mmCIF file of the C-alpha atoms, coordinates in Angstrom:
data_MODEL
# 
_entry.id   MODEL 
# 
loop_
_atom_site.group_PDB 
_atom_site.id 
_atom_site.type_symbol 
_atom_site.label_atom_id 
_atom_site.label_alt_id 
_atom_site.label_comp_id 
_atom_site.label_asym_id 
_atom_site.label_entity_id 
_atom_site.label_seq_id 
_atom_site.pdbx_PDB_ins_code 
_atom_site.Cartn_x 
_atom_site.Cartn_y 
_atom_site.Cartn_z 
_atom_site.occupancy 
_atom_site.B_iso_or_equiv 
_atom_site.pdbx_formal_charge 
_atom_site.auth_seq_id 
_atom_site.auth_comp_id 
_atom_site.auth_asym_id 
_atom_site.auth_atom_id 
_atom_site.pdbx_PDB_model_num 
ATOM 1  C CA . UNK A 1 1  ? 180.692 0.024  -148.163 1.00 0.00 ? 1  UNK A CA 1 
ATOM 2  C CA . UNK A 1 2  ? 180.322 -0.674 -151.861 1.00 0.00 ? 2  UNK A CA 1 
ATOM 3  C CA . UNK A 1 3  ? 183.278 0.562  -153.953 1.00 0.00 ? 3  UNK A CA 1 
ATOM 4  C CA . UNK A 1 4  ? 180.794 2.214  -156.328 1.00 0.00 ? 4  UNK A CA 1 
ATOM 5  C CA . UNK A 1 5  ? 179.549 4.459  -153.489 1.00 0.00 ? 5  UNK A CA 1 
ATOM 6  C CA . UNK A 1 6  ? 183.099 5.581  -152.760 1.00 0.00 ? 6  UNK A CA 1 
ATOM 7  C CA . UNK A 1 7  ? 183.705 6.190  -156.458 1.00 0.00 ? 7  UNK A CA 1 
ATOM 8  C CA . UNK A 1 8  ? 180.558 8.319  -156.743 1.00 0.00 ? 8  UNK A CA 1 
ATOM 9  C CA . UNK A 1 9  ? 181.491 10.432 -153.713 1.00 0.00 ? 9  UNK A CA 1 
ATOM 10 C CA . UNK A 1 10 ? 184.900 11.123 -155.197 1.00 0.00 ? 10 UNK A CA 1 
ATOM 11 C CA . UNK A 1 11 ? 183.388 12.002 -158.573 1.00 0.00 ? 11 UNK A CA 1 
ATOM 12 C CA . UNK A 1 12 ? 180.904 14.382 -156.920 1.00 0.00 ? 12 UNK A CA 1 
ATOM 13 C CA . UNK A 1 13 ? 183.766 16.220 -155.232 1.00 0.00 ? 13 UNK A CA 1 
ATOM 14 C CA . UNK A 1 14 ? 186.076 16.000 -158.272 1.00 0.00 ? 14 UNK A CA 1 
ATOM 15 C CA . UNK A 1 15 ? 184.030 16.258 -161.467 1.00 0.00 ? 15 UNK A CA 1 
ATOM 16 C CA . UNK A 1 16 ? 186.005 15.186 -164.495 1.00 0.00 ? 16 UNK A CA 1 
ATOM 17 C CA . UNK A 1 17 ? 188.405 12.974 -162.540 1.00 0.00 ? 17 UNK A CA 1 
ATOM 18 C CA . UNK A 1 18 ? 189.146 9.439  -163.654 1.00 0.00 ? 18 UNK A CA 1 
ATOM 19 C CA . UNK A 1 19 ? 188.320 7.245  -160.670 1.00 0.00 ? 19 UNK A CA 1 
ATOM 20 C CA . UNK A 1 20 ? 188.670 3.502  -160.181 1.00 0.00 ? 20 UNK A CA 1 
ATOM 21 C CA . UNK A 1 21 ? 187.949 1.946  -156.775 1.00 0.00 ? 21 UNK A CA 1 
ATOM 22 C CA . UNK A 1 22 ? 188.419 -1.738 -155.993 1.00 0.00 ? 22 UNK A CA 1 
ATOM 23 C CA . UNK A 1 23 ? 187.737 -3.945 -152.969 1.00 0.00 ? 23 UNK A CA 1 
ATOM 24 C CA . UNK A 1 24 ? 187.636 -7.703 -152.504 1.00 0.00 ? 24 UNK A CA 1 
ATOM 25 C CA . UNK A 1 25 ? 185.932 -7.536 -149.106 1.00 0.00 ? 25 UNK A CA 1 
ATOM 26 C CA . UNK A 1 26 ? 184.201 -4.116 -148.896 1.00 0.00 ? 26 UNK A CA 1 
ATOM 27 C CA . UNK A 1 27 ? 186.475 -3.168 -145.984 1.00 0.00 ? 27 UNK A CA 1 
ATOM 28 C CA . UNK A 1 28 ? 189.909 -2.804 -147.607 1.00 0.00 ? 28 UNK A CA 1 
ATOM 29 C CA . UNK A 1 29 ? 190.016 -0.616 -150.725 1.00 0.00 ? 29 UNK A CA 1 
ATOM 30 C CA . UNK A 1 30 ? 192.390 0.614  -153.366 1.00 0.00 ? 30 UNK A CA 1 
ATOM 31 C CA . UNK A 1 31 ? 191.700 3.619  -155.552 1.00 0.00 ? 31 UNK A CA 1 
ATOM 32 C CA . UNK A 1 32 ? 193.435 5.153  -158.542 1.00 0.00 ? 32 UNK A CA 1 
ATOM 33 C CA . UNK A 1 33 ? 192.452 8.742  -159.243 1.00 0.00 ? 33 UNK A CA 1 
ATOM 34 C CA . UNK A 1 34 ? 193.695 10.964 -162.042 1.00 0.00 ? 34 UNK A CA 1 
ATOM 35 C CA . UNK A 1 35 ? 192.615 14.554 -161.513 1.00 0.00 ? 35 UNK A CA 1 
ATOM 36 C CA . UNK A 1 36 ? 193.804 17.883 -162.899 1.00 0.00 ? 36 UNK A CA 1 
ATOM 37 C CA . UNK A 1 37 ? 193.254 19.393 -159.429 1.00 0.00 ? 37 UNK A CA 1 
ATOM 38 C CA . UNK A 1 38 ? 196.230 17.355 -158.199 1.00 0.00 ? 38 UNK A CA 1 
ATOM 39 C CA . UNK A 1 39 ? 198.639 19.381 -160.341 1.00 0.00 ? 39 UNK A CA 1 
ATOM 40 C CA . UNK A 1 40 ? 201.018 21.363 -158.143 1.00 0.00 ? 40 UNK A CA 1 
ATOM 41 C CA . UNK A 1 41 ? 199.708 19.795 -154.926 1.00 0.00 ? 41 UNK A CA 1 
ATOM 42 C CA . UNK A 1 42 ? 201.730 17.747 -152.480 1.00 0.00 ? 42 UNK A CA 1 
ATOM 43 C CA . UNK A 1 43 ? 200.968 14.120 -151.751 1.00 0.00 ? 43 UNK A CA 1 
ATOM 44 C CA . UNK A 1 44 ? 199.416 15.092 -148.405 1.00 0.00 ? 44 UNK A CA 1 
ATOM 45 C CA . UNK A 1 45 ? 197.196 17.737 -150.020 1.00 0.00 ? 45 UNK A CA 1 
ATOM 46 C CA . UNK A 1 46 ? 195.983 15.196 -152.569 1.00 0.00 ? 46 UNK A CA 1 
ATOM 47 C CA . UNK A 1 47 ? 195.157 12.681 -149.846 1.00 0.00 ? 47 UNK A CA 1 
ATOM 48 C CA . UNK A 1 48 ? 193.269 15.334 -147.871 1.00 0.00 ? 48 UNK A CA 1 
ATOM 49 C CA . UNK A 1 49 ? 191.114 16.127 -150.913 1.00 0.00 ? 49 UNK A CA 1 
ATOM 50 C CA . UNK A 1 50 ? 190.173 12.475 -151.314 1.00 0.00 ? 50 UNK A CA 1 
ATOM 51 C CA . UNK A 1 51 ? 189.567 11.933 -147.596 1.00 0.00 ? 51 UNK A CA 1 
ATOM 52 C CA . UNK A 1 52 ? 187.257 14.966 -147.497 1.00 0.00 ? 52 UNK A CA 1 
ATOM 53 C CA . UNK A 1 53 ? 185.337 13.633 -150.511 1.00 0.00 ? 53 UNK A CA 1 
ATOM 54 C CA . UNK A 1 54 ? 184.778 10.227 -148.907 1.00 0.00 ? 54 UNK A CA 1 
ATOM 55 C CA . UNK A 1 55 ? 183.649 11.547 -145.557 1.00 0.00 ? 55 UNK A CA 1 
ATOM 56 C CA . UNK A 1 56 ? 183.412 10.114 -142.050 1.00 0.00 ? 56 UNK A CA 1 
ATOM 57 C CA . UNK A 1 57 ? 183.159 6.478  -143.165 1.00 0.00 ? 57 UNK A CA 1 
ATOM 58 C CA . UNK A 1 58 ? 186.911 6.546  -143.651 1.00 0.00 ? 58 UNK A CA 1 
ATOM 59 C CA . UNK A 1 59 ? 188.234 4.812  -140.552 1.00 0.00 ? 59 UNK A CA 1 
ATOM 60 C CA . UNK A 1 60 ? 184.850 3.326  -139.726 1.00 0.00 ? 60 UNK A CA 1 
ATOM 61 C CA . UNK A 1 61 ? 183.267 1.295  -142.532 1.00 0.00 ? 61 UNK A CA 1 
ATOM 62 C CA . UNK A 1 62 ? 186.414 1.762  -144.589 1.00 0.00 ? 62 UNK A CA 1 
ATOM 63 C CA . UNK A 1 63 ? 189.177 0.061  -142.640 1.00 0.00 ? 63 UNK A CA 1 
ATOM 64 C CA . UNK A 1 64 ? 191.986 0.648  -145.148 1.00 0.00 ? 64 UNK A CA 1 
ATOM 65 C CA . UNK A 1 65 ? 192.342 2.730  -148.293 1.00 0.00 ? 65 UNK A CA 1 
ATOM 66 C CA . UNK A 1 66 ? 195.352 2.608  -150.579 1.00 0.00 ? 66 UNK A CA 1 
ATOM 67 C CA . UNK A 1 67 ? 195.532 5.614  -152.904 1.00 0.00 ? 67 UNK A CA 1 
ATOM 68 C CA . UNK A 1 68 ? 197.346 6.119  -156.206 1.00 0.00 ? 68 UNK A CA 1 
ATOM 69 C CA . UNK A 1 69 ? 196.818 9.820  -156.986 1.00 0.00 ? 69 UNK A CA 1 
ATOM 70 C CA . UNK A 1 70 ? 198.153 11.365 -160.194 1.00 0.00 ? 70 UNK A CA 1 
ATOM 71 C CA . UNK A 1 71 ? 197.720 14.503 -162.236 1.00 0.00 ? 71 UNK A CA 1 
ATOM 72 C CA . UNK A 1 72 ? 197.168 14.074 -165.999 1.00 0.00 ? 72 UNK A CA 1 
ATOM 73 C CA . UNK A 1 73 ? 200.694 15.407 -166.586 1.00 0.00 ? 73 UNK A CA 1 
ATOM 74 C CA . UNK A 1 74 ? 202.157 12.678 -164.398 1.00 0.00 ? 74 UNK A CA 1 
ATOM 75 C CA . UNK A 1 75 ? 200.309 10.027 -166.401 1.00 0.00 ? 75 UNK A CA 1 
ATOM 76 C CA . UNK A 1 76 ? 201.606 11.448 -169.683 1.00 0.00 ? 76 UNK A CA 1 
ATOM 77 C CA . UNK A 1 77 ? 205.234 11.549 -168.515 1.00 0.00 ? 77 UNK A CA 1 
# 
């Protein structure tokens, strides 16, 4: 799956987020997402939001996904 497709799915689910997705082989991905919706949420809750945005390809076409999820406040600190 093209990293741009993943990025667009995340942006559709999280308008206004800053999203950067990278992959060297289109199977293993890393993503950095800064989103105000992450404020006050646990790490697990943040991951669930991203997994829901990506959809069923996670675990199929997407073999591995490393996530760096921050709120804007965490970036500023």
